[in-house]
GUSE-297314 format. One record per residue (C-alpha): residue number from 1; x, y, z; residue in three letters. Coordinates in pm, 1 decimal, always signed. Each point is the difference from the previous one (the first is absolute). Example, Ala and Ser with C-alpha at 12.3 -4.5 7.8 and 13.67 -1.06 7.14 Angstrom:
2
+-----+----------+----------+----------+---------+
: num :        x :        y :        z : residuo :
+-----+----------+----------+----------+---------+
:   1 :  +1230.0 :   -450.0 :   +780.0 :     ALA :
:   2 :   +137.0 :   +344.0 :    -66.0 :     SER :
+-----+----------+----------+----------+---------+
***
This chain:
270
+-----+----------+----------+----------+---------+
: num :        x :        y :        z : residuo :
+-----+----------+----------+----------+---------+
:   1 :  +1067.3 :   +277.2 :  +3315.6 :     MET :
:   2 :   -256.7 :   -178.1 :   +225.1 :     GLY :
:   3 :    +16.0 :   -377.4 :   +103.1 :     PRO :
:   4 :   +136.2 :   -174.6 :   -306.0 :     VAL :
:   5 :    +42.1 :   -374.3 :    -38.6 :     SER :
:   6 :   +347.2 :    -90.7 :    -37.4 :     ALA :
:   7 :    +65.2 :    -76.8 :   -383.7 :     ILE :
:   8 :   +168.1 :   -335.6 :    -97.4 :     ASP :
:   9 :   +257.9 :   +143.8 :   -229.7 :     GLY :
:  10 :    +61.1 :   -367.7 :   -156.1 :     ARG :
:  11 :   -408.2 :    -50.9 :    -63.7 :     LEU :
:  12 :    -19.7 :   +347.2 :   -144.2 :     LEU :
:  13 :   +276.8 :    -54.0 :   -243.1 :     ARG :
:  14 :   -148.0 :   -333.4 :   -105.1 :     THR :
:  15 :   -353.3 :   +130.6 :    -63.6 :     HIS :
:  16 :   +113.8 :   +274.8 :   -236.3 :     PHE :
:  17 :   +272.6 :   -227.0 :   -167.6 :     SER :
:  18 :   -262.3 :   -270.2 :    -32.1 :     ARG :
:  19 :   -247.7 :   +249.6 :   -201.2 :     HIS :
:  20 :   +233.6 :   +203.5 :   -214.8 :     ALA :
:  21 :   -156.6 :   -133.5 :   -309.5 :     ASP :
:  22 :   -348.6 :   +123.0 :    +97.1 :     ASP :
:  23 :    +73.4 :   +301.9 :   +165.6 :     TYR :
:  24 :    -35.0 :   +228.9 :   -298.2 :     ASP :
:  25 :   -359.8 :   -149.0 :    -75.2 :     ARG :
:  26 :   -150.6 :    +66.9 :   +344.7 :     TYR :
:  27 :   +180.8 :   +309.2 :   +122.8 :     ALA :
:  28 :   -228.9 :   +267.0 :   -116.9 :     ALA :
:  29 :     +8.9 :   +214.0 :   +300.9 :     VAL :
:  30 :   +379.5 :     -3.0 :     -3.9 :     GLN :
:  31 :    +27.5 :    +86.6 :   -336.7 :     LYS :
:  32 :   -196.9 :   +320.1 :    +53.5 :     ARG :
:  33 :   +244.9 :    +66.3 :   +293.4 :     VAL :
:  34 :   +292.0 :    -40.5 :   -223.4 :     VAL :
:  35 :   -167.9 :   +267.4 :   -245.1 :     ALA :
:  36 :    -52.3 :   +237.2 :   +283.2 :     GLN :
:  37 :   +325.4 :     -5.6 :   +150.0 :     LEU :
:  38 :   +186.3 :    +37.8 :   -364.5 :     ALA :
:  39 :   -210.5 :   +283.6 :    -75.4 :     ALA :
:  40 :    +59.2 :   +179.7 :   +352.7 :     ARG :
:  41 :   +391.5 :    -67.7 :    -81.0 :     LEU :
:  42 :     -8.1 :   +118.5 :   -346.6 :     ALA :
:  43 :   -139.6 :   +315.4 :   +117.2 :     ALA :
:  44 :   +313.5 :    +51.5 :   +205.1 :     CYS :
:  45 :   +224.8 :    -53.6 :   -259.8 :     GLY :
:  46 :   +145.0 :   -305.8 :   -203.9 :     GLN :
:  47 :   +214.2 :   -251.3 :   +178.8 :     LEU :
:  48 :   +366.0 :    -42.5 :   -147.1 :     THR :
:  49 :   +282.7 :   -201.7 :   +145.9 :     GLY :
:  50 :     -3.6 :   -338.5 :   +177.8 :     LEU :
:  51 :   -354.8 :    -41.9 :   +128.8 :     VAL :
:  52 :    -85.5 :   -304.2 :   +284.4 :     LEU :
:  53 :   -380.8 :   -136.9 :    -59.8 :     ASP :
:  54 :    -35.2 :   -166.0 :   +335.4 :     VAL :
:  55 :   -249.1 :   -256.7 :     +0.3 :     GLY :
:  56 :    -23.8 :     -4.8 :   -350.8 :     THR :
:  57 :   -263.2 :   -269.5 :    -84.0 :     GLY :
:  58 :    -28.8 :    -57.3 :   -371.1 :     THR :
:  59 :   +173.7 :   +321.8 :    -67.1 :     GLY :
:  60 :   -312.3 :   +207.4 :    -45.0 :     ALA :
:  61 :   +138.2 :   +315.1 :   +125.9 :     LEU :
:  62 :   +331.5 :    -18.6 :   -152.9 :     ALA :
:  63 :   -176.8 :     -6.9 :   -318.0 :     LEU :
:  64 :   -256.3 :   +263.0 :    +78.8 :     GLU :
:  65 :   +282.3 :   +236.3 :    +51.3 :     LEU :
:  66 :   +155.2 :    -56.1 :   -344.3 :     GLY :
:  67 :   +219.0 :   -325.7 :    +56.1 :     GLY :
:  68 :   +347.8 :    +31.5 :    -71.8 :     VAL :
:  69 :   +159.4 :   +295.2 :   -203.9 :     THR :
:  70 :   +319.0 :   +130.0 :    -97.1 :     ALA :
:  71 :    +14.6 :   +211.0 :   +332.0 :     ASP :
:  72 :   -192.2 :   -223.6 :   +231.5 :     ARG :
:  73 :    +53.1 :   -354.4 :   +112.6 :     ARG :
:  74 :   -207.6 :   -204.1 :   +259.0 :     PHE :
:  75 :   +122.7 :   -241.1 :   +247.2 :     VAL :
:  76 :   -313.1 :   -231.4 :    +57.8 :     LEU :
:  77 :    -41.2 :   -173.7 :   +353.5 :     THR :
:  78 :   -261.2 :   -204.6 :   +160.3 :     ASP :
:  79 :    -20.2 :   -229.2 :   +292.4 :     LEU :
:  80 :   -172.9 :   -279.6 :   -191.6 :     ALA :
:  81 :   +220.4 :   -145.2 :   -269.8 :     HIS :
:  82 :   -262.8 :    -74.1 :   -226.6 :     GLY :
:  83 :    -99.5 :   +370.8 :    -30.8 :     MET :
:  84 :   +375.2 :    +88.6 :    -39.3 :     THR :
:  85 :    +24.7 :   -213.1 :   -288.8 :     ARG :
:  86 :   -336.9 :   +135.7 :   -172.0 :     ALA :
:  87 :   +117.0 :   +343.2 :    +42.3 :     ALA :
:  88 :   +337.0 :   -103.5 :   -171.4 :     ALA :
:  89 :   -180.9 :   -140.1 :   -282.4 :     GLN :
:  90 :   -217.7 :   +290.1 :    -86.7 :     ARG :
:  91 :   +318.8 :   +248.3 :    +45.5 :     LEU :
:  92 :   +270.5 :   -185.2 :   -171.0 :     PRO :
:  93 :   +233.7 :   +298.1 :    +40.3 :     GLY :
:  94 :    -58.7 :    +48.6 :   +377.0 :     ALA :
:  95 :   +220.9 :   -162.5 :   +247.5 :     MET :
:  96 :   -208.4 :   -223.8 :   +251.8 :     ALA :
:  97 :    +53.4 :   -177.3 :   +341.2 :     CYS :
:  98 :   -193.5 :   -144.7 :   +265.9 :     ASP :
:  99 :    +20.9 :   +237.7 :   +308.6 :     GLY :
: 100 :   -158.2 :   +116.6 :   +338.4 :     ASP :
: 101 :   -169.9 :   +303.3 :    +46.8 :     ALA :
: 102 :   +125.5 :    +27.1 :   +360.5 :     ARG :
: 103 :   +359.5 :    -70.6 :    -98.4 :     ARG :
: 104 :   +113.5 :    +91.4 :   -345.8 :     PHE :
: 105 :   +305.9 :   -211.4 :   -116.6 :     PRO :
: 106 :   +172.6 :   +343.8 :   -146.8 :     PHE :
: 107 :   +258.3 :   +243.9 :    +99.8 :     ALA :
: 108 :    -71.9 :   +310.0 :   +139.2 :     ASP :
: 109 :    -96.5 :   +320.6 :   -254.0 :     GLU :
: 110 :    -62.6 :   -255.4 :   -292.9 :     SER :
: 111 :   -300.1 :   +155.1 :   -150.1 :     PHE :
: 112 :   -138.2 :   +340.4 :   -139.5 :     THR :
: 113 :   -356.0 :   -125.3 :    +86.2 :     ALA :
: 114 :   -208.4 :   -260.5 :   +161.7 :     VAL :
: 115 :   -336.8 :   -110.7 :   -106.7 :     VAL :
: 116 :   -233.3 :   -233.7 :   +133.1 :     SER :
: 117 :   -396.8 :    -56.4 :    -51.0 :     SER :
: 118 :   -214.6 :   -246.5 :   +240.7 :     SER :
: 119 :   +286.9 :   -153.6 :   +219.9 :     VAL :
: 120 :    +70.3 :   +199.3 :   +296.7 :     TYR :
: 121 :   -340.6 :    -84.4 :   +167.2 :     GLN :
: 122 :   +172.4 :   -347.2 :    +57.2 :     TRP :
: 123 :   +264.1 :   +142.3 :   +186.5 :     VAL :
: 124 :    -23.8 :    +31.3 :   +384.8 :     ASP :
: 125 :   +227.2 :   +271.0 :    +70.1 :     ASP :
: 126 :    -13.6 :   +292.9 :   -241.0 :     LEU :
: 127 :   +259.6 :   +221.4 :   +169.5 :     PRO :
: 128 :   +264.8 :   -264.6 :     -8.0 :     ASN :
: 129 :   -107.1 :    -90.7 :   -365.4 :     ALA :
: 130 :     +2.3 :   +349.6 :   -129.5 :     PHE :
: 131 :   +322.7 :    +61.7 :   +156.5 :     ARG :
: 132 :   +144.9 :   -276.5 :   -231.1 :     GLU :
: 133 :   -155.6 :   +208.3 :   -283.1 :     VAL :
: 134 :   +171.9 :   +296.2 :   +127.1 :     SER :
: 135 :   +351.3 :   -190.0 :    +52.8 :     ARG :
: 136 :    +15.2 :   -105.7 :   -383.8 :     VAL :
: 137 :   -144.5 :   +325.1 :   -144.5 :     LEU :
: 138 :   +253.9 :   +276.3 :   -139.7 :     HIS :
: 139 :    -27.7 :   +288.3 :   +198.7 :     PRO :
: 140 :   -278.0 :   +216.2 :   -194.1 :     GLY :
: 141 :   -161.9 :   -357.6 :   -111.2 :     GLY :
: 142 :   -349.7 :    -51.6 :     -1.5 :     ARG :
: 143 :   -220.3 :   -262.7 :   +158.8 :     PHE :
: 144 :   -317.1 :    -47.3 :   -160.4 :     ALA :
: 145 :   -265.7 :   -252.2 :   +185.5 :     VAL :
: 146 :   -346.3 :   -126.1 :    -19.1 :     ALA :
: 147 :   -147.5 :   -205.3 :   +271.9 :     LEU :
: 148 :   -315.9 :   -112.6 :   +139.0 :     PHE :
: 149 :    -99.3 :   +194.4 :   +294.2 :     GLY :
: 150 :   -228.5 :    -83.7 :   +303.5 :     GLU :
: 151 :   -326.7 :    -13.1 :   -150.9 :     ARG :
: 152 :    +99.8 :   -257.3 :   -265.7 :     THR :
: 153 :   -248.2 :   -303.9 :    +10.5 :     LEU :
: 154 :   -175.3 :   +124.8 :   +299.9 :     HIS :
: 155 :   -332.8 :   -178.7 :    -92.0 :     GLU :
: 156 :   +219.2 :   -304.6 :    +11.1 :     LEU :
: 157 :   +164.8 :    +55.5 :   +309.1 :     ARG :
: 158 :   -272.6 :   +133.4 :   +182.7 :     THR :
: 159 :   -233.5 :   -299.6 :    -76.5 :     ALA :
: 160 :   +282.3 :   -251.0 :    +78.7 :     HIS :
: 161 :    +51.9 :   +131.6 :   +347.7 :     ARG :
: 162 :   -351.0 :    +15.0 :    +89.7 :     GLN :
: 163 :    -29.4 :   -353.7 :   -114.4 :     ALA :
: 164 :   +276.7 :    -73.8 :   +220.4 :     VAL :
: 165 :   -176.2 :   +145.9 :   +283.2 :     VAL :
: 166 :   -327.8 :   -176.3 :    -73.4 :     GLU :
: 167 :   +172.3 :   -367.4 :    -67.3 :     CYS :
: 168 :   +189.0 :    +26.7 :   +360.3 :     ASN :
: 169 :   +280.3 :   -151.5 :   -238.0 :     SER :
: 170 :   +280.3 :    +38.9 :   +294.7 :     GLY :
: 171 :   +196.8 :   +161.7 :   -262.0 :     HIS :
: 172 :    +56.7 :   +384.1 :    -45.5 :     PRO :
: 173 :    -84.9 :   +133.2 :   -367.9 :     SER :
: 174 :   +316.2 :    -26.2 :   -208.0 :     HIS :
: 175 :   -169.3 :   +215.9 :   -272.7 :     ALA :
: 176 :   +304.8 :   +244.5 :    -76.2 :     GLN :
: 177 :    +19.2 :   +361.7 :    +78.3 :     ASN :
: 178 :   +126.3 :   +280.6 :   -209.4 :     PHE :
: 179 :   +179.8 :   +310.1 :    +88.4 :     PRO :
: 180 :   -166.7 :   +341.3 :    +22.7 :     SER :
: 181 :    +90.2 :   +301.6 :   -219.7 :     PRO :
: 182 :   +169.8 :   +143.7 :   +291.5 :     SER :
: 183 :   +207.3 :   -291.8 :    +77.8 :     GLU :
: 184 :   +143.4 :    +11.8 :   -354.9 :     VAL :
: 185 :    +70.2 :   +370.5 :    +57.3 :     THR :
: 186 :   +161.1 :    -44.7 :   +327.2 :     LEU :
: 187 :   +187.2 :   -285.3 :   -119.0 :     ALA :
: 188 :   +138.0 :   +183.4 :   -312.1 :     LEU :
: 189 :   +122.1 :   +290.7 :   +254.1 :     ASP :
: 190 :   +165.6 :   -254.8 :   +250.8 :     ALA :
: 191 :   +199.4 :   -116.3 :   -300.0 :     ALA :
: 192 :   +109.4 :   +384.8 :    -84.5 :     GLY :
: 193 :   -170.6 :    +13.1 :   -341.1 :     LEU :
: 194 :   -204.6 :   +329.6 :    -94.0 :     ILE :
: 195 :   -362.9 :    -72.0 :    -81.9 :     LEU :
: 196 :    -32.3 :   +185.4 :   -342.4 :     ARG :
: 197 :   -327.4 :   -151.5 :    -92.2 :     ASP :
: 198 :   -283.3 :   -185.5 :   +158.6 :     PHE :
: 199 :   -334.1 :   -114.1 :    -65.4 :     ALA :
: 200 :   -243.9 :   -250.4 :    +94.9 :     CYS :
: 201 :   -315.3 :   -143.1 :   -195.7 :     SER :
: 202 :   -216.0 :   -312.8 :    -14.1 :     ALA :
: 203 :    -67.6 :   -241.6 :   -240.5 :     GLU :
: 204 :   -291.3 :   -247.2 :    -11.4 :     ILE :
: 205 :    -12.4 :   -332.6 :   -160.0 :     ASP :
: 206 :   -319.2 :   -157.9 :    -56.5 :     TRP :
: 207 :    -71.0 :   -375.7 :     +3.9 :     HIS :
: 208 :   -302.7 :   -245.3 :    -30.0 :     PRO :
: 209 :    +64.0 :   -139.9 :   +367.5 :     ASP :
: 210 :   +240.1 :    -26.4 :   +273.3 :     VAL :
: 211 :   +149.8 :   -334.4 :   -117.4 :     PRO :
: 212 :    +63.8 :   +184.5 :   -343.4 :     ALA :
: 213 :   +198.3 :   +284.5 :   +209.3 :     LEU :
: 214 :   +193.7 :   -287.9 :   +190.6 :     LEU :
: 215 :    +66.5 :   -164.8 :   -322.0 :     ARG :
: 216 :   +174.0 :   +303.5 :   -174.8 :     GLN :
: 217 :   +215.6 :    +60.5 :   +320.7 :     LEU :
: 218 :   +100.7 :   -345.3 :     -8.4 :     LYS :
: 219 :    +98.8 :    +28.9 :   -390.4 :     GLN :
: 220 :   +234.9 :   +281.0 :    +65.4 :     ILE :
: 221 :   +157.3 :   -164.0 :   +299.2 :     GLY :
: 222 :   -143.9 :   +224.1 :   +237.9 :     ALA :
: 223 :   -130.2 :   -308.1 :   +217.4 :     SER :
: 224 :    +20.3 :    +10.1 :   +405.5 :     ASN :
: 225 :   +354.7 :    -13.5 :    +88.2 :     ALA :
: 226 :    -14.7 :    +64.9 :   +390.8 :     ALA :
: 227 :   +216.9 :   -214.7 :   +153.5 :     ALA :
: 228 :   -227.6 :   -104.2 :   +271.4 :     GLU :
: 229 :   -294.9 :    -46.4 :   -221.4 :     ARG :
: 230 :   -267.4 :   -250.5 :   +117.1 :     PRO :
: 231 :    -75.2 :   -333.3 :   -174.8 :     HIS :
: 232 :   -275.8 :   -245.0 :    -12.8 :     GLY :
: 233 :   -368.2 :    -13.7 :   +104.0 :     LEU :
: 234 :     -3.7 :   +328.1 :   +210.3 :     ALA :
: 235 :   +128.6 :   +181.7 :   -295.6 :     SER :
: 236 :   -256.7 :   -154.4 :   -238.8 :     ARG :
: 237 :   -271.6 :   +124.2 :   +249.2 :     ARG :
: 238 :   +137.0 :   +337.2 :    +15.7 :     VAL :
: 239 :    +43.5 :     +4.9 :   -379.6 :     MET :
: 240 :   -377.1 :    -98.3 :    -47.6 :     GLN :
: 241 :   -116.4 :   +260.4 :   +266.0 :     ARG :
: 242 :   +237.2 :   +277.1 :   -185.1 :     MET :
: 243 :   -159.4 :    -86.6 :   -321.4 :     LEU :
: 244 :   -353.5 :    +80.8 :   +159.3 :     GLU :
: 245 :    +90.5 :   +319.0 :   +148.7 :     ILE :
: 246 :   +167.9 :   +141.4 :   -273.3 :     TYR :
: 247 :   -285.7 :    -56.5 :   -274.5 :     GLU :
: 248 :   -258.7 :   +122.9 :   +289.5 :     ALA :
: 249 :   +212.7 :   +294.5 :    +78.5 :     GLY :
: 250 :   +143.2 :   +114.4 :   -322.7 :     TYR :
: 251 :   -156.6 :   -127.5 :   -315.9 :     ARG :
: 252 :   -142.7 :   +290.6 :   -227.0 :     LEU :
: 253 :   -149.0 :     -8.0 :   -320.3 :     ALA :
: 254 :   +315.4 :    -19.4 :   -190.8 :     GLU :
: 255 :    +98.2 :   -310.8 :   +206.1 :     GLY :
: 256 :   +251.5 :    -37.9 :   +286.3 :     ILE :
: 257 :   +244.3 :   +275.9 :    +45.3 :     PRO :
: 258 :   +367.5 :    -27.3 :    +78.4 :     ALA :
: 259 :   +156.1 :   +353.0 :   +103.3 :     THR :
: 260 :   +350.1 :    +36.2 :    -48.9 :     TYR :
: 261 :   +153.5 :   +345.6 :   +154.4 :     GLU :
: 262 :   +323.6 :    +95.7 :   -216.9 :     VAL :
: 263 :   +265.7 :   +227.3 :   +163.8 :     VAL :
: 264 :   +211.9 :   +170.9 :   -247.3 :     CYS :
: 265 :   +339.0 :   +176.1 :   +111.8 :     ALA :
: 266 :   +285.3 :   +163.6 :   -182.1 :     ILE :
: 267 :   +294.8 :   +100.1 :   +257.5 :     ALA :
: 268 :   +365.3 :   +105.4 :    -63.0 :     GLU :
: 269 :   +316.0 :    -80.6 :   +195.5 :     LYS :
: 270 :   +161.9 :   +325.9 :   +109.9 :     PRO :
+-----+----------+----------+----------+---------+
***
């Protein structure tokens, strides 16, 4: 996954927890990703038994999959307590607890399926994280995951890196990198999971200007959570130059584009 800034887990948790009430209002792309993943999963057969929803957010994926039924129960887990609470309120029949995708607080072979949408791009070590998924899955259980791939927000990241160079800020760019599709498939294989379905697609979100894009990212909690992110005047200079580069390089008649590469995979534990 290329060089990536270390993520401050506590800051990430704080960002998402703080914006749990706003998330559904601003997470347009994430909602479309949920619909994509649910459709691909439905084509492989309905889920039954005990299902773990990793990084549940406000519970949108569990709801899209049909929620709790007589033969399907959900455990909802999220790193951010505010998100876990929001999901539990939307799905009163589900169980909910805070949890980290890197190390689940669950026993081996606890679940018939694990599902997750727009979460694992925040996890630096995908092979180990997917091994955790394999550990808690029953043999024959399914893992359905959608995450953002390497071309996600490439306009923003390219503009920021160029601005850092031009401004001689003294800091490297801490814009987040995202995993490539091949890194996702290799991580699944390293975890001993057998790939059954795989697809990549692009979602483009349009904004009137770059500040509107940045405000939307902030409103869903996706602010910069790099552990070594710069502060102060140098950062403000870089930000202003980044806005100018983004506008000059990417503005179209429809506005400012923000591209998201969506990677969807469905795998099975042997």
